[in-house]
N, C-alpha and C positions, 0 to 999 in steps of 0.2 A: 483294112477291110474286115479282118477277123475281129478286131476290137469293136468296130461299128456293129457287126452282127451280134456280138456278145452283149453290147449295150442295149440293142433293140430287143433282144431276147429277155433281158432283165426288166425292161420297161413293160413288155407284154406280160411277164409273170407277175409283176407288181399290179398291173391293171386287173388281172384275173383275181388276185387276192382281194383287191378293193371292191370288185364287182360281185364277189361270191354271195353277198347278202342282198344284192339288188333283186327287186321283184318287178316283173313285167306283166302287163295285162292290157286288154283293150277289146274293142268290138267294132263291127261295121253294121249299120242299120239302114235299111231302105224300106219305103212304104208307099202305099197308094190309099187315097181317101176319097170317098164319094159322098156328096151332100144331096139329100133328096129334095131340098128346096131349090136346087139348081140355081143358086144366087147369081145375079148379074155381076156382082163384085168379085165372084170366084173366091169368096172368103167364108170360112167357118167362123161366124161371129162368136166373140167371147171365148176363143181358144187362144192359147199362147204359142204352143209348139206345133200343133197341127192346124194352123190357121188358114192354110190354102186348101180349097176344095177341088175335087175332080182332077187331081194331078199326081204324078209320080214324084218322089222326092228322095234325095240322099240326105237322110236325117243326121247321121253322125258316123264319122270315122274317128274313133277315140283311141289314144295311146296313153297308158299310165306307166310311169317308171318311178321307183322309189326305193328307199332303204329304211326299214323301221329302226327306231331307237331301241336299244336293248341295254341290259345291265352291263354286258361285256363291251358293247360298242354304242355309247350314249348318243352320238350325233347321227342324225338321219335327215332325209329329205323326201319330198314328194313333188311330182310334176305331172300334170294332166293337160294334154293338148287335144282340142276338139275341132274337127273340120266337118262342115255341113250346115244344113239349115238350122239345126238346134243351136249351134254356136252363135248364130245371128241374134238369138233371143236372150243370151246371157252375158253379153258384153258388159264389162265394168268401165265406168267413165274414168279416163285418165291414162289408158294404155295406148291410145291412138288406134284402137280396133273397133270403136263403138259404132261404126257405120252399119246400118241394117243390111247392107249388101256385102259385108265382109264375112265370109264363111269360116274364118279361122278365129279361134279364141284360146287364150291361155287360161283355162278353167281354174287350175290350181298351180301354185308354185310356192313352196314353203320349206322351211328348215325346222327340224325337230331336235329336241334335247331331252334326255331322261336324267333327272337328278336322283341319284341313288341314295335317298334318305327315307327311312321308315318304309312305307309302302311304295315309294317312288312318286316323283312329281314329273309330269310330262309338260313340256313347253312346245308350242307351235307358233312360228312367226312367218308372216308372208300373206299370200292370198289363198283362201280355202273356202270350201262350200259351207253353207249355213248349218247351224245346229238344229234349226227349226224344220218341222214338217215330217209327215209320214213318207212322202214321195221324194224322189231324187231326180237330178237332171237326166241321168242315164235311163232311157226307156226300158231296156232289158231287165233292170233291177226293180221295176214296179209291177204291180198286179196287172195293170192295163196298158194299152198303147198310148191313149190320150192321157194328158195330165189332168189332175183335178183342178177345180176352180180355186180351192184353197192354195194349192201349190203355185198356180199361175198368178193369183192376185192378192193373196193375204200375207205372204211372207217374202223375204228376199231370197236371192239365189246364192250369192257369194259375199264374202267380206275380205277386207285387208286389214291386218292388225296382229294381235297377240292373243293366244289362248293358253290357259293353264289348267291342267286336269290333275285331280288327286283322288285316288281310290280310298275313301274314308274307311270302308269295310270292303276289302277285295272280294270281287265276284258278287257283291251284294249292293253296294251304294258308292257311286262315283260322282264327284262334283266337277264341273267345268265352268270357269268364268273367263271373260275376255273383254278386251278394249279394242274397238275397231273404228274405222273411218265412218262406217254407216252401211247403208244398203247399196250393194252393187256399184261400189266406186273404189278405185285405187287412189285417186286424188280426191281428198275430202272437199265437199262443196260448201263447207262452212268451218268455223273455228272450233266447233265442238266435237266431241267423240261420243260414240254409242257404247253402251254396256250390253253384253250378251251373256247368256248363262244356260246351263243344263244341269238338272238333277236327274241322274239315271239310277233307277231302282230295279233290281232283278230279284224279287222275293222268291221266285221259283225258276227252275231251269227253263221252263216253257212260257214264262211271263216276264215282259219288260215294260216298265213305265218310265216315260221321259217327260219331265216338266221343263219346257224351254221358254226362252223369252229374249226380247231385245228392247232397249229403251235408249232414246237419244234424239238429238236434233237431226232432221233429214231435209229440211227445206234450204234451198240455195241462199247463202249469205245471211242466214238467220240461225241463231242459237237458242232463242227463247222458246219457240214452238217445239214441242216434243212429240215423238211418235212412239207408241208402246204396243207391243204384241205379246200376248200370252198364248203359248202353244202346248197342247197336251197330246202325247202319242202313246197309245197302249197297243202292244202286240202280244197275242196269245195263241198258243198251239195246243189245243186241248187233246187232240189225237194226232197221230203221225201224218195222215194225209191232209189235215185241215189246218189252215192258218187264218186267224182273225186279226183285224186291226181297227183302231178307232183314232180319229184325229179331230181335235177341237181347237178352234182359233177364236180369240177375242182381241180386238185391236181398236185403238183410237188415236187421233192426232189432233193437236191444238191448232186452231186458227188456219184452216186450209182454204185457199182461194177456190170457191165453188160458184156455180151459176147463181147470180143474184147477190151474193155477199160472201164475206169470209166468216167461217164458223168452224166449230169442232166437227170432225168427221169420225164415223164409226163403221167398222166392218166386222163381221163374225160369221162363223159357219161350222158345220160338222160333216165329216165324211166317214162312212163305215165300209169296211172291206171284208171279203171272204174269198179264200182261194182253196180249191180242193183238187188233189191229185187223183184223177180217175184211174190212171195207170202210171207206169213209170215214164210214159211218153205223152200223156194227155193231162192237161190241167185246165180247169175252168175257174174263172174269177169273176166276182161281182162287186161293183162299187155303187153305193147310193150316197148322194151328197145334197146339202142345202146350204146356200150362201146368200148373205144379205150385205149389200153395199149401200149404206146410207148416202144419199145425195150423189151417187156415182163417183165418189172420190177415188176409188181404185180401178174401176172398169172404164170410167169415162162415159158411161151410159146412164142416162137419167131422163126423167120427164119433168116438164115445168107444171107445177100446180097452178091452175088458173086462178084459184082463190088467193094464193099468197104470192105468186110470181116467183117462187123458189123451186129448187129441185126436189123431186120425190125420190124415194129410195128404190133400188133395184133388188128384187128377190129372184133368185134362180135356184132351180133344182135340176139334178141330172141323175140318170141311172145308166150304167155301163156294164156290159157283159163281154168277156173276152175268153176265147179258147186258144190255148197254147199247145202246139204240136212239136215234139222233138223229132226232127227229120233224121238226124244222125248226130254223132258226138259233136257238141258245140254249135250245131246249126239248128235254128228254131224258126217256126212260122207262127204267126198269131192272126186271128180273125176277130174283129170287134164290131159290136153295134152299140151306139150311144144315142140317147134321147136327152135333149136340153129343153127346159121349159121356163119361160119367164112368168113370174107371178107378181102379186102386189099391184101397184099402180102402173108400173112399166110393163105392159103386156105385149109390146111389139118391138122386141129387141133384135129380131132376126129379119133378114131381107130375103127376097125371092127373085125369080127370073126377070121381072120387070123393073127391078132395082128399088122398089118401095120397101120400107121397113114396117110392114104390117103383119108380120108373122110372129106368133107367140111361142112357136116351138121350132126345133131344129133336130133332124134325124140324120145321122151319118153312119157309114160303114167304113171300116179301115182294115187294111191288110198290111202286115209287117213281116219282113224277113230279116233275121240278124244272125251274125256269127260272132261268138265270143272266144277269146283266147286268153 
């Protein structure tokens, strides 16, 4: 019995040693959203994460655990589990979790290694979030409650594959390149692979410029048609209370099946952000955005041109303002107003109480409560 106790004690001590470098974090997010159109469908049209109107939601209960790779301990890992309605929107094909009714997602699961040569080369293999975009999956880490049109429709959420990062000039210029299965899939839907990259420049301590991209085949069982996205993210903090950001996206895809025929598809947009700390407990944020979806390839929303019989493009703009209140340590509340407007030839992208899609605008109010640890 004493030998067993001693063995158990040794195992516990070894586990403590192994876990001393582990990092834990997470959050719980819940919200309510009201749509002034009072749509019969109970849907916030052209929203990805807050797509349900006039309802309370458990958006996310997320747990992160990981061990960073260091010079002294080069092997590391990362695991992110997400439970809630947000998880339903980010499922990757191939894990058996892709049902829209499944509230659990393995958002990230990867192994890392630091090769101690010159400035150090970092490897990441497994499933990880995309390099692209100003916004992220986790609502508390964004300026606003609702996600941008660019985040929801212009770029992927996650990838499965390999990333390699090298700080060409430490603290100034870092390059990252990767080979992945494609957009939001663990099992590739074709025989090709996609190339993704990031050029990260920090010319000043308060200025970061990211040039991101992805290129490769994304259509099922086809390797010839390619999808390309160029993504630029600029973050700037001119004074301590103020944070500014800009996100530009330009994308196209070869030979996409659309209404009327198969043709090349294009989508592009710009989003600008500003966040200002009024006090140590109050922050106000503003986002303005314009997004163009040629032929409805990304949003699935288009109109048929009576002259040509083909789809017309969807132009959208939105403006969002959000107030964040720190209630106590690690506990926050946010209040948000958002206006969405359809422009161009597609002017009736939103529905109303009688179920008809004859509204050109959509106004919503959201309330969010979250706890971070």
